Backbone as a printed PyTorch tensor [residue, N CA C, xyz], in Angstrom:
tensor([[[  0.4490,  -0.9260,  -0.0400],
         [ -0.0560,   0.1770,   0.2080],
         [  0.6010,   0.9490,   0.1830]],

        [[  0.7910,   2.2410,  -0.9060],
         [  1.8730,   3.1060,  -1.1510],
         [  0.8490,   4.4300,   0.1710]],

        [[  2.1350,   5.5710,   0.4580],
         [  1.6960,   6.5710,   1.4550],
         [  0.3840,   6.7520,   0.9440]],

        [[  0.0360,   7.2170,  -0.0380],
         [ -1.1460,   8.5060,  -1.2320],
         [ -2.2990,   7.1280,  -0.5450]],

        [[ -2.2690,   5.9210,  -0.9880],
         [ -3.6930,   4.9990,  -0.4090],
         [ -3.5660,   4.6320,   1.0560]],

        [[ -2.5120,   4.7930,   1.7590],
         [ -2.8170,   4.8920,   3.1610],
         [ -3.2910,   5.9730,   3.7510]],

        [[ -2.6140,   7.2510,   3.3100],
         [ -3.9530,   8.6340,   3.9210],
         [ -5.1520,   8.7780,   3.4560]],

        [[ -5.4380,   8.4530,   2.0060],
         [ -6.7720,   7.9960,   1.6770],
         [ -7.6560,   7.2140,   2.0960]],

        [[ -7.2830,   5.9760,   2.7910],
         [ -7.6600,   5.5980,   3.9050],
         [ -8.1670,   5.8740,   5.1870]],

        [[ -7.0460,   6.4780,   5.5360],
         [ -6.8830,   7.3280,   7.1940],
         [ -7.8340,   8.7480,   7.0910]],

        [[ -7.8070,   9.2120,   6.1480],
         [ -8.1290,  10.4830,   6.1520],
         [-10.6300,  10.6260,   6.6330]],

        [[-10.9800,   9.2950,   5.9690],
         [-12.0510,   9.5060,   6.8700],
         [-12.3590,   9.0250,   8.5330]],

        [[-11.0320,   8.4780,   9.0330],
         [-11.2110,   7.6770,  10.2460],
         [-10.8260,   8.8310,  11.3060]],

        [[-11.7870,   8.4900,  12.7590],
         [-12.0220,   9.3230,  13.8430],
         [-10.8980,   8.4140,  15.1380]],

        [[ -9.7810,   9.1530,  15.8330],
         [ -9.5290,   8.6280,  16.5770],
         [ -9.3510,   9.3990,  18.0420]],

        [[ -9.6310,   9.0590,  19.1730],
         [ -9.7020,   9.4210,  20.4670],
         [ -8.4030,   9.5880,  21.2870]],

        [[ -7.9760,  10.6350,  21.7060],
         [ -6.5450,  10.9760,  22.5100],
         [ -7.0060,  11.2910,  23.8060]],

        [[ -7.1890,   9.9890,  25.0810],
         [ -7.4780,  10.5130,  26.3020],
         [ -6.1550,  10.9280,  27.2890]],

        [[ -5.7390,  12.1480,  26.9410],
         [ -4.5020,  12.7760,  27.9620],
         [ -3.7750,  13.4170,  26.5500]],

        [[ -3.5660,  14.1710,  27.1210],
         [ -2.3170,  15.2760,  25.7610],
         [ -1.2530,  15.3030,  26.4490]],

        [[ -0.4930,  14.4220,  27.7240],
         [  0.4150,  14.2770,  27.6600],
         [  1.7290,  13.6820,  27.3060]],

        [[  2.8000,  13.1580,  27.3980],
         [  3.9690,  12.3390,  26.9960],
         [  3.2770,  11.4410,  26.3660]],

        [[  2.4030,  10.4060,  26.5270],
         [  2.1040,   9.6460,  25.5890],
         [  1.0770,  10.3670,  24.1630]],

        [[  0.4270,  11.0150,  24.8480],
         [ -0.8810,  11.5600,  23.9340],
         [ -1.0230,  12.2600,  22.6910]],

        [[  0.3490,  13.3560,  23.1360],
         [  0.8720,  14.4420,  22.5650],
         [  1.5050,  13.7640,  21.5740]],

        [[  2.6280,  12.6980,  21.7990],
         [  3.6420,  12.2130,  20.9230],
         [  2.9480,  11.1830,  20.1980]],

        [[  1.9300,  10.4310,  20.3680],
         [  0.8450,   9.9600,  19.3540],
         [  0.5370,  10.4730,  18.6550]],

        [[ -0.3600,  11.4420,  18.8980],
         [ -1.4350,  12.4530,  18.0100],
         [ -0.6450,  12.8900,  16.7480]],

        [[  0.7620,  13.6820,  17.2480],
         [  1.7160,  13.7110,  16.0760],
         [  1.9720,  12.6740,  14.9620]],

        [[  2.4370,  11.4330,  15.5700],
         [  2.4560,  10.4480,  14.5810],
         [  1.0220,  10.3110,  13.8060]],

        [[ -0.0300,  10.0580,  14.3700],
         [ -1.2490,   9.9730,  13.9120],
         [ -1.2830,  11.1110,  12.4390]],

        [[ -1.5030,  12.4390,  13.3390],
         [ -1.1900,  13.3470,  12.2020],
         [ -0.2030,  12.9310,  10.8240]],

        [[  0.9130,  12.8450,  11.0450],
         [  1.5380,  13.0600,  10.0870],
         [  1.3290,  11.5950,   9.1710]],

        [[  0.9810,  10.5580,   9.7100],
         [  0.3550,   9.5630,   8.4000],
         [ -1.0070,   9.7350,   8.0730]],

        [[ -1.7740,  10.7070,   8.5320],
         [ -2.7600,  11.5270,   7.6750],
         [ -4.2940,  11.3230,   8.3590]],

        [[ -4.3060,  10.8670,   9.6540],
         [ -5.3820,  10.4650,  10.0910],
         [ -6.3630,  11.9110,   9.9650]],

        [[ -7.9680,  11.4050,   9.5960],
         [ -8.4730,  12.6240,   9.3460],
         [ -9.1130,  13.4270,  10.6360]],

        [[ -9.6450,  12.3630,  11.9760],
         [-10.0090,  13.5790,  13.1650],
         [ -9.5900,  12.8360,  13.8660]],

        [[ -8.9910,  14.0450,  15.1230],
         [ -8.1090,  13.7220,  16.0530],
         [ -9.0260,  14.5590,  17.2420]],

        [[ -9.4000,  13.5490,  18.1210],
         [-10.5360,  14.3180,  19.3630],
         [ -9.3540,  14.1470,  20.4800]],

        [[ -9.8110,  15.4340,  21.3010],
         [ -8.4110,  14.9660,  22.0050],
         [ -9.0080,  15.9620,  23.2680]],

        [[ -8.3670,  15.4790,  24.3800],
         [ -8.8930,  16.1560,  25.8730],
         [ -8.0590,  15.9940,  26.7790]],

        [[ -7.9740,  16.8850,  27.4610],
         [ -7.2840,  17.2240,  28.6000],
         [ -7.5670,  18.2100,  29.0880]],

        [[ -7.4670,  18.5730,  30.7980],
         [ -7.4170,  19.8310,  31.6360],
         [ -6.4530,  20.3250,  32.1650]],

        [[ -5.3730,  19.9580,  31.6380],
         [ -3.8490,  20.7790,  31.7690],
         [ -3.3230,  21.5700,  31.1990]],

        [[ -2.4760,  22.5540,  31.5820],
         [ -1.5520,  23.3940,  31.2920],
         [ -0.2200,  22.8530,  31.0840]],

        [[  0.7360,  23.2000,  29.8250],
         [  2.0580,  23.0630,  29.2050],
         [  3.0580,  23.5050,  30.7140]],

        [[  3.5230,  22.6620,  31.2760],
         [  4.5930,  23.3140,  31.7980],
         [  5.9950,  23.1320,  31.8250]],

        [[  6.9980,  23.6550,  32.5700],
         [  8.6530,  23.2820,  31.8130],
         [  9.0550,  21.7740,  32.3100]],

        [[  8.6410,  21.3610,  33.1940],
         [  8.5270,  19.9280,  33.4280],
         [  7.9200,  18.8840,  32.5370]],

        [[  6.8370,  19.6060,  31.5380],
         [  6.6890,  18.3790,  30.8930],
         [  7.3420,  18.4580,  29.5980]],

        [[  8.6690,  19.3360,  29.3600],
         [  9.2850,  19.3890,  28.1370],
         [  9.7980,  18.3920,  27.8320]],

        [[ 10.5240,  17.6340,  28.7510],
         [ 11.4150,  16.4490,  29.0580],
         [ 10.8450,  15.1340,  27.9470]],

        [[  9.5140,  14.9810,  28.0050],
         [  8.8230,  14.3330,  26.9710],
         [  8.2840,  14.0460,  26.2700]],

        [[  6.9940,  15.3440,  26.2570],
         [  5.9510,  15.8890,  25.8480],
         [  5.8010,  16.7770,  24.6890]],

        [[  5.2640,  16.7640,  23.8060],
         [  5.7920,  17.2170,  21.7690],
         [  5.0980,  18.8790,  22.4250]],

        [[  5.6290,  19.5510,  23.1470],
         [  5.2400,  21.0560,  23.2410],
         [  6.5850,  21.7120,  23.2640]],

        [[  6.8470,  23.0550,  23.2160],
         [  7.7600,  24.0680,  23.2610],
         [  7.6510,  24.6640,  24.2460]],

        [[  9.0110,  25.9240,  24.8190],
         [  9.2150,  26.2480,  25.3480],
         [  8.3060,  27.4690,  25.5140]],

        [[  7.7730,  28.4450,  24.1110],
         [  6.6670,  28.9140,  23.9740],
         [  5.2890,  29.1520,  24.4670]],

        [[  5.4110,  27.6120,  24.2940],
         [  3.8730,  27.4160,  24.8400],
         [  3.5780,  27.4060,  26.5470]],

        [[  5.1230,  27.1020,  27.1930],
         [  4.2310,  26.6690,  28.4380],
         [  3.5080,  27.8660,  29.1410]],

        [[  2.4980,  27.5920,  29.9120],
         [  1.3640,  28.2390,  29.9740],
         [ -0.0900,  27.8320,  29.4540]],

        [[  0.3650,  27.6710,  28.2850],
         [ -0.7140,  27.3870,  27.6460],
         [ -1.7130,  26.1500,  27.7320]],

        [[ -3.0280,  26.0220,  27.7310],
         [ -3.7180,  24.8440,  27.9920],
         [ -3.1790,  23.7150,  27.0010]],

        [[ -2.9230,  22.2850,  27.6810],
         [ -2.5010,  21.1960,  26.3770],
         [ -3.1760,  21.2780,  25.0960]],

        [[ -4.7920,  21.0920,  25.1990],
         [ -5.6690,  20.7850,  24.2130],
         [ -5.0580,  21.8640,  23.0690]],

        [[ -5.1140,  23.4990,  23.4180],
         [ -4.7620,  24.3900,  22.4180],
         [ -3.5900,  24.3650,  21.7960]],

        [[ -2.6570,  24.0790,  22.8650],
         [ -1.3230,  23.7720,  22.1560],
         [ -0.9610,  22.6850,  21.4410]],

        [[ -1.5910,  21.3800,  22.0680],
         [ -1.2190,  19.7780,  20.9040],
         [ -1.9770,  20.7290,  19.8950]],

        [[ -3.4560,  21.2780,  19.5670],
         [ -4.1360,  21.5460,  18.2880],
         [ -2.8760,  22.3610,  17.3870]],

        [[ -2.3880,  23.2600,  18.0870],
         [ -1.5640,  23.9000,  17.2550],
         [ -0.2360,  23.4560,  16.3350]],

        [[  0.1720,  22.4660,  17.3660],
         [  1.0670,  21.5610,  16.8670],
         [  0.8060,  20.4030,  16.1030]],

        [[ -0.2740,  19.9260,  15.9750],
         [ -0.8380,  18.9510,  15.2420],
         [ -1.1910,  19.6450,  13.6620]],

        [[ -2.0290,  20.9940,  13.8210],
         [ -2.2590,  21.6000,  12.8960],
         [ -0.3230,  21.8410,  12.2550]],

        [[  0.3150,  22.3510,  12.5340],
         [  1.4400,  22.5660,  12.0450],
         [  2.1880,  21.9080,  11.4140]],

        [[  1.8570,  20.4170,  11.9770],
         [  2.0720,  19.3100,  11.3600],
         [  1.4260,  18.3950,  10.1200]],

        [[  0.4710,  18.9180,  10.0670],
         [ -0.7760,  18.6170,   9.0830],
         [ -1.7700,  19.4130,   9.1430]],

        [[ -1.9230,  20.3980,   7.7990],
         [ -3.0660,  20.9310,   8.2570],
         [ -4.4860,  20.8260,   7.4710]],

        [[ -4.1890,  19.2330,   6.9690],
         [ -5.6310,  18.7280,   6.6470],
         [ -5.9730,  18.3120,   7.9050]],

        [[ -5.9300,  18.0740,   9.1290],
         [ -6.7210,  17.0470,  10.1960],
         [ -7.1030,  17.8550,  11.0020]],

        [[ -8.5170,  17.4490,  11.0590],
         [ -9.3890,  17.8380,  11.2950],
         [ -9.6430,  17.8380,  13.4700]],

        [[ -8.9160,  18.7850,  14.0490],
         [ -9.0220,  18.5490,  15.5450],
         [-10.0040,  19.0380,  16.2880]],

        [[-11.1230,  18.1230,  16.9600],
         [-11.5240,  18.4690,  18.0810],
         [-11.2280,  18.6340,  19.5290]],

        [[-10.9400,  19.4600,  20.3690],
         [-10.4510,  19.3540,  21.3010],
         [-11.2190,  19.8610,  22.6580]],

        [[-11.0010,  19.1930,  23.8630],
         [-12.1990,  19.1140,  24.8720],
         [-11.3270,  19.9630,  25.8700]],

        [[-11.4560,  21.0680,  26.9320],
         [-10.2210,  21.1290,  27.7550],
         [-11.3880,  21.0950,  29.0040]],

        [[-10.8680,  19.6770,  29.3100],
         [-11.6540,  18.9750,  30.6520],
         [-11.1730,  17.4120,  30.8900]],

        [[-11.7480,  17.5120,  32.5390],
         [-11.3100,  16.4210,  32.9670],
         [-12.1990,  15.0660,  32.2450]],

        [[-11.4530,  14.1410,  31.9150],
         [-12.3520,  13.1090,  31.7910],
         [-12.6280,  12.0700,  33.1760]],

        [[-14.0360,  11.6230,  32.8410],
         [-14.5370,  10.6840,  34.0550],
         [-15.3410,   9.4650,  33.3060]],

        [[-15.8340,   8.7650,  34.4630],
         [-16.8580,   7.3000,  33.5240],
         [-18.0500,   8.1520,  32.9080]],

        [[-18.5790,   9.4660,  33.3530],
         [-19.5580,   9.9620,  32.4440],
         [-19.4960,  10.6300,  30.7840]],

        [[-18.4700,  11.5220,  31.4070],
         [-18.3180,  12.4820,  30.2240],
         [-17.2710,  11.5730,  28.7260]],

        [[-16.4100,  10.1760,  29.2960],
         [-15.7370,  10.0280,  28.3840],
         [-16.6630,   9.0750,  27.0430]],

        [[-17.9760,   8.6780,  27.1250],
         [-18.8130,   7.8780,  26.3470],
         [-19.4610,   8.6830,  25.3910]],

        [[-19.3540,  10.1190,  25.9960],
         [-20.0270,  11.6270,  24.9740],
         [-18.7970,  11.8450,  24.3200]],

        [[-17.4740,  12.2150,  24.7490],
         [-16.6150,  12.9520,  24.2610],
         [-16.0090,  12.1300,  22.8000]],

        [[-16.1470,  10.5230,  23.4460],
         [-15.2950,   9.9130,  22.3780],
         [-16.3680,   9.0660,  21.2920]],

        [[-17.6420,   9.2600,  21.7300],
         [-18.8250,   8.8980,  20.7420],
         [-18.1700,   9.0830,  19.3010]],

        [[-18.5350,   8.0200,  18.4650],
         [-18.2530,   7.8690,  16.8200],
         [-16.6940,   8.1630,  16.3730]],

        [[-15.7750,   7.6290,  17.5170],
         [-14.2840,   7.4290,  17.2520],
         [-14.2570,   6.0450,  16.9440]],

        [[-13.2800,   5.8700,  16.0190],
         [-13.0240,   4.0620,  15.1820],
         [-12.1400,   3.2330,  16.3750]],

        [[-11.0240,   4.4690,  17.1670],
         [-10.1850,   3.9390,  17.9990],
         [ -9.9870,   4.9610,  19.0590]],

        [[ -9.7470,   4.6020,  20.5370],
         [ -9.1950,   5.3060,  21.6640],
         [ -7.9020,   5.3830,  22.0340]],

        [[ -7.3530,   5.8960,  22.2710],
         [ -5.6990,   6.1250,  22.8800],
         [ -5.9250,   6.3040,  24.0920]],

        [[ -5.4160,   5.2500,  25.3720],
         [ -5.4320,   6.0230,  26.6460],
         [ -3.8810,   6.2690,  26.9180]],

        [[ -3.9790,   8.0140,  27.1450],
         [ -2.7380,   8.7090,  27.4910],
         [ -2.5450,   8.9960,  28.7650]],

        [[ -3.1140,   8.7470,  29.4140],
         [ -2.9950,   9.2690,  31.2840],
         [ -1.9520,   8.9120,  32.0980]],

        [[ -1.6170,   9.4830,  32.8100],
         [ -0.6040,   9.3070,  33.7320],
         [ -0.3490,   8.5160,  35.4290]],

        [[ -1.4460,   8.2320,  35.4530],
         [ -1.6460,   7.6090,  37.1440],
         [ -2.4500,   6.3180,  36.5390]],

        [[ -2.3670,   5.0930,  37.4950],
         [ -2.7410,   3.9340,  37.1290],
         [ -4.6670,   3.8230,  37.5300]],

        [[ -5.0870,   4.6020,  38.5290],
         [ -6.1460,   4.7500,  38.8390],
         [ -6.8040,   5.2530,  37.7280]],

        [[ -6.6240,   6.4650,  36.9740],
         [ -6.9680,   7.0600,  35.6950],
         [ -6.9530,   6.1720,  34.5290]],

        [[ -5.9690,   4.8080,  34.1350],
         [ -6.1530,   4.2960,  33.2450],
         [ -6.9220,   2.9940,  33.9240]],

        [[ -6.9220,   2.4420,  34.9750],
         [ -8.3130,   1.3160,  35.2790],
         [ -9.5150,   1.8870,  34.7110]],

        [[-10.0310,   3.1220,  35.4470],
         [-10.7440,   4.1470,  34.8760],
         [-11.4660,   4.4800,  33.6870]],

        [[-10.4570,   4.8490,  32.7920],
         [-11.0400,   4.5830,  31.4360],
         [-10.7860,   2.9470,  30.6150]],

        [[-10.1660,   2.1880,  31.1100],
         [-10.5360,   0.6950,  30.1660],
         [-12.4200,   0.0310,  30.7990]],

        [[-11.8970,   0.1750,  32.2640],
         [-13.0230,   0.0280,  32.7010],
         [-14.8430,   1.0140,  31.7090]],

        [[-14.4110,   1.9080,  31.7050],
         [-15.6150,   2.6950,  31.3250],
         [-15.8090,   2.4030,  29.4300]],

        [[-14.7310,   2.2010,  29.0620],
         [-14.7280,   1.8970,  27.3470],
         [-15.2270,   0.0810,  27.3000]],

        [[-14.5520,  -0.4420,  27.9700],
         [-15.3320,  -2.2300,  28.2160],
         [-16.4420,  -2.1080,  28.5230]],

        [[-16.8220,  -0.9180,  29.3660],
         [-18.4240,  -1.1950,  29.9100],
         [-19.4280,  -0.5130,  28.7810]],

        [[-19.1560,   0.6230,  28.4240],
         [-20.0380,   1.5800,  27.8930],
         [-19.8590,   1.4020,  26.1580]],

        [[-18.3930,   1.2060,  25.6850],
         [-18.3390,   1.0430,  24.4960],
         [-17.3070,  -0.1150,  24.2170]],

        [[-18.0100,  -1.1270,  24.4560],
         [-17.0340,  -2.4470,  24.5200],
         [-16.5840,  -2.9850,  22.9190]],

        [[-17.1270,  -2.2140,  21.8680],
         [-16.7410,  -2.5170,  20.4080],
         [-15.6170,  -1.4280,  20.1290]],

        [[-15.5000,  -0.5300,  20.7180],
         [-14.3720,   0.3530,  20.5300],
         [-13.0980,  -0.3280,  20.8000]],

        [[-11.8130,  -0.4190,  20.2080],
         [-10.7490,  -0.5850,  20.2860],
         [-10.2530,   0.4330,  20.9380]],

        [[ -9.0920,  -0.0100,  22.5160],
         [ -8.4960,   0.6350,  23.5000],
         [ -7.0060,   0.3340,  23.5900]],

        [[ -6.1310,   1.9370,  23.1020],
         [ -4.7970,   1.4580,  23.1850],
         [ -4.6710,   2.1040,  23.9170]],

        [[ -3.9230,   1.1100,  25.2430],
         [ -3.3990,   1.7950,  26.5660],
         [ -1.6400,   1.7040,  26.6420]],

        [[ -1.1330,   2.4730,  27.4730],
         [  0.1990,   2.4040,  27.5260],
         [  0.5090,   2.6230,  29.0200]],

        [[  1.5830,   1.0980,  29.0520],
         [  1.2440,   0.7180,  30.4430],
         [  3.0720,   0.2150,  30.7300]],

        [[  3.3660,   0.9730,  31.5290],
         [  5.3430,   0.6600,  31.7980],
         [  6.1900,   1.0600,  31.0850]],

        [[  6.3160,   2.4770,  31.2650],
         [  7.4250,   3.1570,  29.8020],
         [  8.5480,   3.8680,  31.0120]],

        [[  8.5290,   3.8840,  32.2010],
         [  9.2770,   4.8090,  33.1500],
         [ 10.7630,   4.3100,  33.0020]],

        [[ 11.8050,   5.5240,  33.0920],
         [ 13.0050,   4.9550,  32.9770],
         [ 13.5390,   5.1180,  31.5520]],

        [[ 14.8960,   4.5010,  31.3770],
         [ 15.7320,   4.4590,  30.6960],
         [ 15.8410,   2.9290,  29.8680]],

        [[ 16.8580,   3.0770,  28.5460],
         [ 17.0040,   1.9690,  28.1990],
         [ 16.2300,   0.2840,  28.1090]],

        [[ 16.2790,  -0.5550,  28.0660],
         [ 15.2900,  -2.0620,  28.6410],
         [ 14.5940,  -1.8800,  27.5440]],

        [[ 15.3260,  -1.5690,  26.3780],
         [ 14.0400,  -1.6290,  24.8400],
         [ 13.4850,  -2.7760,  25.1170]],

        [[ 14.3200,  -4.1460,  25.1740],
         [ 13.5130,  -5.3660,  24.5730],
         [ 12.7130,  -5.8890,  25.2700]],

        [[ 12.4040,  -4.9610,  26.6180],
         [ 11.1250,  -5.0470,  27.7310],
         [  9.4460,  -4.7580,  27.1760]],

        [[  9.7930,  -3.2790,  25.7200],
         [  8.7690,  -2.8270,  26.2250],
         [  7.9490,  -4.1530,  24.6920]],

        [[  6.6050,  -4.2180,  24.5070],
         [  6.0990,  -5.0100,  23.3800],
         [  4.3640,  -4.7060,  23.5770]],

        [[  3.7010,  -5.1610,  22.6690],
         [  2.2980,  -4.7870,  22.4190],
         [  1.5980,  -6.3240,  22.9160]],

        [[  0.4780,  -6.3280,  23.4860],
         [  0.1080,  -7.3940,  23.7570],
         [ -1.7930,  -7.1100,  23.2100]],

        [[ -2.6540,  -8.2190,  22.7760],
         [ -3.8110,  -7.4580,  22.6810],
         [ -4.6080,  -9.1540,  23.6000]],

        [[ -5.6630,  -8.1760,  24.2280],
         [ -6.7800,  -8.9650,  24.9520],
         [ -7.7040,  -8.1490,  24.6810]],

        [[ -8.5230,  -9.1620,  23.9210],
         [-10.1680,  -9.0520,  22.7760],
         [-10.0800,  -7.3800,  22.4570]],

        [[-10.8540,  -6.7830,  22.8980],
         [-10.6730,  -5.0180,  22.1050],
         [ -9.8820,  -3.7880,  22.9530]],

        [[ -9.0940,  -4.9120,  23.9760],
         [ -7.7770,  -3.8220,  24.1630],
         [ -6.5740,  -4.5010,  24.0160]],

        [[ -6.0390,  -3.4580,  24.0300],
         [ -4.2040,  -3.3750,  23.1980],
         [ -3.4430,  -2.9720,  24.3920]],

        [[ -2.1770,  -3.4610,  24.7830],
         [ -1.2810,  -2.7860,  25.8710],
         [ -0.0310,  -2.5460,  25.1920]],

        [[  0.4800,  -1.6510,  24.9640],
         [  1.9320,  -1.1910,  24.8910],
         [  2.6290,  -0.7650,  25.9760]],

        [[  4.0830,  -1.2560,  26.1260],
         [  4.9470,  -0.8130,  27.1850],
         [  5.6430,  -2.4820,  27.8990]],

        [[  6.0270,  -2.0180,  29.1040],
         [  6.6510,  -3.1440,  29.4470],
         [  5.7380,  -3.6060,  30.8250]],

        [[  4.9070,  -3.3520,  30.7290],
         [  3.2670,  -3.6990,  32.1260],
         [  4.1860,  -3.6400,  33.5850]],

        [[  5.1420,  -3.1810,  33.1600],
         [  6.0850,  -3.1830,  35.0670],
         [  6.6620,  -2.2190,  35.4140]],

        [[  7.4620,  -1.2560,  34.8400],
         [  8.0690,   0.0810,  35.3470],
         [  6.6190,   1.1330,  35.7130]],

        [[  7.0210,   1.1320,  37.4130],
         [  6.2000,   2.2700,  37.6000],
         [  7.1330,   3.4840,  37.3040]],

        [[  6.3350,   4.6510,  37.3110],
         [  6.8770,   5.6710,  37.2650],
         [  7.0130,   6.3950,  38.8710]],

        [[  8.5830,   7.0870,  39.1440],
         [  8.7400,   7.3040,  40.7460],
         [ 10.0400,   8.6670,  40.2130]],

        [[ 10.0030,   8.7350,  41.5530],
         [ 11.2820,   9.8390,  41.4630],
         [ 12.5570,   9.2750,  41.2990]],

        [[ 13.0110,   8.0120,  41.4030],
         [ 14.0900,   7.4780,  40.8720],
         [ 13.9900,   6.6630,  39.7920]],

        [[ 12.8580,   6.1910,  38.9910],
         [ 12.4060,   6.1230,  37.7740],
         [ 11.5210,   6.7610,  37.1710]],

        [[ 12.0590,   8.1770,  36.2660],
         [ 11.0150,   9.2890,  35.7980],
         [ 10.7250,   8.8250,  34.6220]],

        [[  9.7890,   9.3390,  33.9830],
         [  9.2180,   9.2500,  32.3790],
         [ 10.1740,  10.3660,  31.7410]],

        [[ 10.7900,   9.5450,  30.7710],
         [ 11.9570,  10.2460,  29.5530],
         [ 11.6730,   9.9810,  28.7100]],

        [[ 12.0400,  11.1980,  27.7700],
         [ 11.7770,  11.1850,  26.3800],
         [ 11.7440,  10.2510,  25.1910]],

        [[ 13.1360,   9.4750,  26.0020],
         [ 12.7580,   8.1040,  24.4760],
         [ 11.9610,   6.9090,  24.7100]],

        [[ 11.9520,   6.4150,  25.7430],
         [ 11.0420,   5.1180,  26.4590],
         [  9.1210,   5.6970,  26.2090]],

        [[  9.2450,   7.0990,  26.4060],
         [  7.7960,   6.9260,  26.4930],
         [  7.3640,   7.4530,  24.5930]],

        [[  8.4500,   8.1200,  24.1920],
         [  8.2020,   7.9450,  22.6880],
         [  7.7010,   6.9160,  22.3200]],

        [[  8.7010,   6.0350,  22.5730],
         [  9.0690,   4.5230,  21.8420],
         [  7.3090,   4.2010,  21.8400]],

        [[  6.8450,   4.3430,  23.5630],
         [  5.4740,   3.3930,  23.7410],
         [  4.4180,   4.2820,  23.0300]],

        [[  4.7760,   5.6240,  23.0940],
         [  3.1950,   6.4000,  22.4260],
         [  3.3670,   6.0240,  20.6740]],

        [[  4.6650,   5.9430,  20.4360],
         [  4.8180,   5.9500,  18.8110],
         [  4.1010,   4.3880,  18.7010]],

        [[  4.1980,   3.5570,  19.4580],
         [  3.9860,   1.9240,  19.0370],
         [  2.3320,   2.1230,  19.0810]],

        [[  1.9640,   3.0620,  20.2550],
         [  0.5090,   3.1850,  20.4020],
         [ -0.2630,   3.3960,  18.7060]],

        [[  0.6230,   4.7710,  18.2730],
         [  0.1820,   5.4380,  17.0390],
         [  0.3940,   3.9190,  15.9090]],

        [[  1.4190,   3.0100,  16.2180],
         [  1.4550,   1.8110,  15.3410],
         [  0.3020,   1.2320,  15.2670]],

        [[  0.1130,   0.5520,  16.3500],
         [ -1.4060,  -0.7180,  16.8170],
         [ -2.6750,   0.4180,  16.1170]],

        [[ -2.8400,   1.5830,  16.5110],
         [ -3.9810,   2.2050,  15.6480],
         [ -4.0720,   2.5000,  14.4270]],

        [[ -2.7950,   2.1850,  13.6790],
         [ -2.8870,   2.0440,  12.3390],
         [ -3.0130,   0.6620,  12.0210]],

        [[ -2.3000,  -0.3680,  12.2700],
         [ -2.7580,  -1.3880,  12.3800],
         [ -4.5530,  -2.2260,  12.0980]],

        [[ -4.8850,  -1.6850,  13.4410],
         [ -6.4580,  -1.8910,  13.7630],
         [ -7.5200,  -1.0330,  12.2750]],

        [[ -7.0590,   0.2220,  11.8870],
         [ -7.6410,   1.0570,  10.7950],
         [ -7.5640,   0.4270,   9.6570]],

        [[ -6.2250,   0.2670,   9.4290],
         [ -5.7390,  -0.7570,   8.1430],
         [ -5.2550,  -1.7200,   7.8100]],

        [[ -5.4200,  -2.4650,   9.3860],
         [ -4.9620,  -3.9440,   8.8330],
         [ -3.3920,  -4.1500,   8.4540]],

        [[ -3.0160,  -5.5030,   8.4840],
         [ -1.4770,  -5.4730,   8.3620],
         [ -1.3240,  -7.1520,   8.4280]],

        [[ -0.6880,  -7.2700,   6.8500],
         [ -0.5950,  -8.5580,   6.6960],
         [  0.5090,  -9.7320,   7.7800]],

        [[  1.5500,  -8.5190,   8.2610],
         [  2.0170,  -9.1660,   9.2940],
         [  2.0260,  -9.2730,  10.3690]],

        [[  0.8990,  -8.5460,  10.6820],
         [  0.3900,  -8.4860,  12.5320],
         [  0.1870,  -9.8830,  13.1000]],

        [[  0.8200, -10.1120,  14.0760],
         [  0.1640, -11.7210,  14.4400],
         [ -0.1860, -11.2610,  15.8870]],

        [[ -1.7660, -10.6870,  16.0310],
         [ -2.3060, -10.6630,  17.3320],
         [ -2.8830, -11.9600,  17.6280]]])
């Protein structure tokens, strides 16, 4: 399949991004680069200096709402993407409303309890929508530990072990690997793959 054929197929597809931090911002940019038609992004946070070590933002965007800054960066990458931003804290009630109509949803939260909440919400309220989560990306190195695993309509990207902490912070290389792995899984779901072995 040529790049033109790929973008033609993807331009009608809608992907939700739950969280615009390290995973969400990098995954959104990767999907914009391959020609996804619509990105529905949601977050309630602002860009801070501490985000710049792993998130797809720039110094002059510090203080901006993440949804506005990410929309700006997506459109600078690919002006044809339809970006629908929601400046809101996601919860069990609003997730099915905000991401209604999405072909795939990407989970990009920081905390374990948020991850559990969205997984349970999607499986209960939107069981037919594939959910691609990031789990285990703290620290550096250990490339061989990062993988993808499928469980029904749930796709898990990461090492599923490393927890973020003071001595094991999230850093751009591993966060970026997992974010791009999530984008790659989204492409496999939307386009299919002769080499995918789920």
